[in-house]
C-alpha positions, -999 to +999 in steps of 0.1 A: +006+149-233+008+113-220-025+096-217-040+062-215-075+047-215-080+022-186-109-002-188-124-026-163-113-062-166-136-088-150-119-122-158-117-114-196-150-094-201-149-075-233-180-054-232-206-036-211-232-058-197-247-076-167-222-098-149-231-126-125-205-137-099-217-169-081-200-184-051-206-221-050-197-221-013-219-194+000-246-195-027-243-157-030-248-143-065-233-109-073-251-091-100-243-056-113-245-035-144-208-030-151-202+007-159-171+014-179-155+047-172-127+061-194-098+077-176-069+098-188-035+098-172-027+133-160-001+152-180+035+147-169+058+176-161+071+196-191+103+215-198+106+244-175+083+230-148+096+230-112+096+194-099+106+180-065+116+143-066+116+121-036+149+103-036+157+071-017+191+060-031+174+034-053+173+031-090+136+040-094+138+074-078+172+082-094+159+075-129+128+095-122+149+125-113+172+120-143+144+115-168+128+148-157+161+166-158+167+153-193+132+166-202+142+201-192+124+203-159+139+222-130+145+193-106+151+194-069+158+163-049+147+156-014+151+126+010+132+117+041+153+112+072+135+085+092+161+066+112+164+072+150+184+047+170+163+053+200+132+039+182+149+005+177+166-004+210+193-030+213+197-038+177+230-056+171+257-038+152+258-068+128+222-063+117+218-060+080+191-034+076+207-014+048+184-028+022+153-017+041+135+016+037+140+021+075+173+014+093+208+025+101+218+023+065+200+056+060+233+076+062+247+056+033+216+062+013+218+099+019+254+099+008+245+081-024+217+106-031+241+135-024+266+121-048+240+115-075+226+150-072+260+166-073+269+147-106+235+155-121+236+192-110+204+188-090+198+208-057+193+185-028+178+186+006+174+161+035+141+166+054+137+153+090+104+135+094+115+113+123+088+123+148+060+118+123+074+084+113+078+073+148+042+083+157+023+074+126+043+043+115+063+027+143+040+034+172+010+024+151+027-008+139+036-020+174+001-011+188-016-030+160+005-061+164-001-060+201-038-059+194-036-091+174-038-073+140-014-072+110-008-036+099+007-024+066+035+001+074+040+011+038+004+023+033+006+042+066+039+058+056+027+069+022-003+086+037+012+104+066+050+107+059+060+105+022+029+124+009+023+142+042+052+152+065+077+153+036+055+177+016+051+198+047+089+199+051+093+210+015+069+238+021+087+248+053+119+252+032+100+276+009+107+253-021+081+261-047+071+233-072+046+225-099+048+188-093+060+163-067+073+130-083+084+097-069+096+064-084+064+045-076+049+023-103+014+036-105-006+062-125-025+094-115-057+096-137-090+115-140-123+101-150-144+116-178-175+113-157-182+122-121-176+097-093-213+091-088-216+079-124-199+047-114-225+038-088-259+047-103-290+064-090-288+046-056-255+063-047-252+091-022-262+126-034-233+142-015-217+170-035-184+152-037-200+127-060-202+153-087-164+158-087-138+143-110-108+140-087-073+127-093-072+090-086-046+062-084-046+036-112-024+006-118+009+008-136+017-008-169+042-032-152+018-054-133+046-072-115+058-040-099+025-022-096+022-002-063-013+012-066-024-009-036+001+010-014-011+044-025-049+042-021-051+064+010-034+095-005-060+123-006-072+134-041-062+170-032-026+159-028-026+138-059-034+168-081+003+178-080+017+142-078+031+123-108+048+090-113+070+092-144+078+055-144+041+046-148+044+035-184+078+017-180+088-018-168+113-024-141+136-041-167+135-010-189+143+013-159+174-008-150+185-008-186+183+030-188+201+034-155+230+012-167+232+031-199+237+062-179+262+046-156+241+051-124+255+035-093+219+028-082+215+003-111+240-021-093+223-020-059+198-045-046+162-035-044+151-023-010+129-044+012+097-031+027+101-019+063+121-042+085+132-078+078+113-103+099+144-116+116+149-083+133+113-077+143+119-089+179+141-059+185+113-035+175+091-050+202+119-050+228+104-018+245+079-039+263+079-075+276+059-101+257+031-119+274+032-157+267-001-175+263-017-206+248-017-220+213-051-237+208-067-257+180-100-249+163-118-269+190-101-251+219-076-278+229-043-264+242-014-273+218+014-254+235+027-220+245+032-189+223+056-162+232+033-132+228+007-124+202+027-096+186+050-123+171+023-139+150+001-130+120-028-147+102-015-174+078+018-178+095+033-213+095+070-209+104+082-204+139+052-220+157+072-248+173+042-271+173+043-307+160+012-321+142+002-346+116-010-318+093+007-284+087-007-258+111-011-221+105-022-192+126-060-190+119-070-164+144-056-143+173-077-135+204-062-105+221-086-105+250-078-141+260-042-139+248-047-169+225-033-179+192-056-202+173-040-227+149-058-245+121-051-263+088-049-246+054-087-250+048-094-232+081-078-201+066-104-197+039-129-168+043-161-158+024-158-122+032-147-094+056-158-062+073-138-031+063-135+000+085-117+033+084-126+037+047-107+060+024-124+072-008-114+095-038-125+130-029-138+116+004-169+104-015-186+074+001-212+062-023-231+046+006-247+020-016-241-016-027-217-021-056-195-048-072-157-044-076-125-063-078-107-063-045-073-071-032-067-081+004-029-078+003-003-065-022+006-099-036-031-111-038-049-117-070-078-092-075-111-111-071-147-101-078-167-091-047-200-076-037-197-046-013-225-030+008-225-005+037-233-021+070-234+009+093-209+030+113-190+038+081-182+001+076-186-020+045-193-057+042-172-073+014-184-107+001-160-125-022-171-144-053-146-171-042-131-178-008-099-160+001-071-173+021-056-158+053-077-126+055-058-106+082-074-079+103-053-048+102-043-053+066-060-032+038-086-043+014-085-021-018-114-018-043-108-015-080-133-004-106-124+002-142-088-005-134-086+024-109-085+023-071-119+035-060-115+032-023-104+009+004-102+003+041-087-016+070-099-051+075-118-052+109-126-089+108-132-118+084-161-143+082 
């Protein structure tokens, strides 16, 4: 049995106690009794278990399948078929999208997966999830950008496609399995106490608070950790999900792949979604509506080419000359305006989160403190959270955060485990 104890880390705290987070800018003090929960990583598949592995053609998924095969598991490989040329009109034949998770290079990826499974004596299936991907990822992505927001396609894909439509496709093929595994760097854990234990007597008395569901925790390799991307996967789905690379570093995985002579070890890591230089082709289905760039005082600085081409914090591609570097500070869909400001104008004291996702669907409906991340590459920072009606939460940072973008996800971490998260509605 593989297990680990995961404890909360609040800037080097070593013991249980009262912690005060003070923001010198907002004069808000965050005070909470920090409750330490012990978690155990759920048992990995054993010899004889039936395991389905999601294969992408990359080194992580290939090594996941091979390690399970070497362990004596009965492994079946599956790959999602996402690419549909009709969803991406007018893309030039010279476009290099083969290193992206979505693109015309899918056929080559499937060929690599087929060859790998043949050599490893692993049954292999390709499952068509094009319609779900188009509806839940592509259409959502375009609609959000056209609304002046910045969506995260990987989070959406994990929730509805990779751990949704793909699993439904496996079921439709009558493939029975004990576990579904992928090459993500994350852990699936279970707390020793109920969910409500973390929040105290003021938390909701809903029955779900008494549960001890499967939850996502951070991987050992912090540089590759993908827990942020996985926070929306339902706990019921996680019960049969495992990430065999959770306790390994990327360097170790590459070394093991090279030792085994895997072709995937020599291939470049895939990029997320679509490279920015080809994003215009994705939006070619509708004409862009030009509008004004304005400064923080409302003065017109120039013309933008359509709000879907910009995101909060963007500096490049603005085409505006100024004494100081300018960034996209806000986007006003109703007035078709892109507001530009200096770096200090990007700093925010907090945000409003909506469309919350919670382990076991348990909303504690009370104030609590946590570490939060506003994007994958962001450093987790202390914050105070409290419900503010209509299922939304107000998140106040202990220190200002830069370029908080509506449409992105804010993820909450308590005791080193993702304890919920939501979509950023607005910053303040």
